[in-house]
N, C-alpha and C positions, 0 to 999 in steps of 0.2 A: 376478575374484572368487575368494577362497580357498575351500578345501573347508570350512573351519571356518564361514565365513559361509553357505555352502550349507546347512549343517546346522540353521540357525536356523529353527524352525517357529513362525511368529508366533502361531498359535492355541494353542500350548503354553505361552506366556509368561503370567505373571500380569499384572494391569493395569499395575502400576508398571513392570515390566520391559518390557512392550509399549510404553508411552509413551516410555521411554528408547531403545528400539530404533527407534521412529519418529523420534526426534530424529536418530539416526544416519542413518536412511534419507533423511530430508529433506535433511540435510547433504550426502549423497552423490547427491542428485537422483534417487532411485529411485521413480518415480511409481507403478508397479504395487504395490510393497510398501506405499506410503502408502495407496493405495486399499484394499488388503486390511486394513491396520491399522485404518482408519476403520470399515470394515464390521464387523470383529471387535468393536470397542468398542461400536458401536451394538447389535450382537446381544447384548452383555452388559448392555445396559440403560443405557448412558451417554446422557445428554441430548446432542443435537447441539451445543448451545452449549458444553458441557463438553469435548467432543471438539475443537471448534474452538480454545478458549482453552488447554486444558492440553496437547494433543498437537501441534496445528498451529502456533498462535501461539507456544507455548513453544519449539518447534523453530526457527521462523523468527527468533525473537529471538536465538538463538545464531548463526544465519547472518548476521543483520544486524550483530551486534556484531563478528563476525570480518571482515565486509566493511569495516566502519568502521575496524577496526584494521589493515587491509592483509594479513590472513591469507588471506582468500578474495578472488577477483577476479570481474569481471563474468560470464564464461562459467559459473563454478560457481554464482553466485547465480541466474543465469537457469535453470539446471538445477534448483536447489532450488525456485525459484518455480514451475516447471512441475510439479514433484512436488506442491507445495502445491495447485496448481490442480486436480489430479486428486482430491485429498481434498475440496476446496471444491465441486467439481461434485456430489459425493454429498451434501454437507451443505446446500448452498444451498436446495434446495426444502424440506428439513426445517426449516431455520432460519426460512424464510418462514412455514411452517405454525405454528410455535410462537411466532412474534413475538418471537424472541430479541433482546436488546439488542445494539446494535452500537456500535463506537467512534465512528462518525460517517460522513459522506458527503462524497466529494470529486469535483469535476469537474476534469479535467485535460486539457491539450492543448498542442501546440507552436504557437507564434504564427505569424501570417501571414508568408508568404515563407520559412518555414523548414520543411524536410522531414526534419529529424533526429528520430529517435524512440527510439533505444536507451536513453538516459537516462530519458526519460519512461516508457517501458515498464517499466523497472526500478523506478521510483518506484511506478507503478501496482501492480505485482506485490507489492512489499514492503508497500505500504499495505493491499492485500487480505490479505496475510499477517499483518498486525497487527490484522485484524478490521474494517477500514474497507470501506464500499461505495464502489466507484470507477466513475465514468462517464468513459471515455476518449474524447475527441473526435478523437483522431488528430493529424494534422499540418496546417500551413498554415491556422490558424484566424483568421478576421477577428473583429473585436470583436463583430459581430452573432451569430456562432456561440457565443461565450462567454455573451453576455447571454441568448440563447434557452435555452441549456442550464441556466443558473442559474435562470431562471424556471420551466422545465419540471421540473427535478430537485430544486430546493430544497436544494442542498448546504450543508454547513457551511463547506467549504473550496473555494477556487478555486486550482488549481495551473497555472502557466504555465512553459513551457520554451523555451529558445532556445540554439542552438549557434553562431550567427553574430553577430558584432558589429554587422552591418547590420540584423539583425532584432530584437535585444534592446530597442531603444527602443520597439518596438511595445507592449511590456508597459505602458508609461506611457500609451499611447493607451487601452488597455483600462481601466486604473485611473482615468484622468481621466474617461472616459465613465461609469464607475460612480459617481464623485463627482458628476458633473453630473446624473445621474438620481436621486441621493439614496439609492443602495443600497450604497455602499461599506462602510458600517459593519455591514451585514448578513452579511458574509462574511469569513473569514480568508483572506488572499491570500498564498500562498507562491510564490516564484519560484526558478528554478534553471537551470543550464546552464554550460558551461565558461567562457565569457567574463565571466560575472557575478561580482560580489563583494558583500560586505555593504553597502558604501557605495552601490553602484548600487541595491540593494534598498531602502535607506532613501530615496534621492533620488527614486525613482519612486513612493514611497508604499505599498510592499508591507509586509505584517506581518513577513515574514522571508525571508531568502535561505537556501537549503539547498544545501550544496555537493555532497551526494550523496544517494542514496536512503535510506541508514540515518539520516542527519541529518533528512531530510524526515519520516520516520516519528516520530522522537523529538520533533521540533518540532510536528508535527500532534497528537500525544498530549498534549503540554504545553498547547497552545492549547485543546484540547477539554476538558481537566481544568479549566482556568481558566474556560471558558465554562459548564461544568456548575456550578462553584462560584458563579459570578455569578448563574446562574438560581436556584440554591438559596437564595442570600442575598436575591435580589430577591423 
């Protein structure tokens, strides 16, 4: 860290300067600075939802775009997401109190037989960074695990991840079971993982295949906007 950076005192910045500085701090994965920035904005009378959307989601959008464009890589995004989590930990209880709107809710997990979770974790963090509530089921999830979570959590989106060609067909088992139970149309189903592609996503009946976490966020936002419009029209 340079001397010049050391001289930045967050509390001396005005609101717009502070938000821009938080964008930089998020980008650099500086968790303590993000926590401090969140607390300063709250002390200045910012609503928790405004802090979330303008400072944190705004900053993570830049991170997501640069990740998508190959400027940032997984380790840097994980650092940024960790810094975001520090800010979210302060805001979550306040957001719950104020009943702030959220983008939507997602249940996500790696499928049965697969224990890979870096990609899934990245999607979870980026989705939280975009203002979604995320319930992460972890790895090696059987169809029952997904069904129970969907019933208990009432998400908008189900996300499934696989990194092995041997486990990816299990996604179809989950979707076919949802169809058989008459609940498939109640959820947006997004799938991802290295061996998958768009054709596979279509073939198994998913709504969309997402090649990485940044695309997953963009896709989820687009589907949620469509869902809100349909509800408004209906």
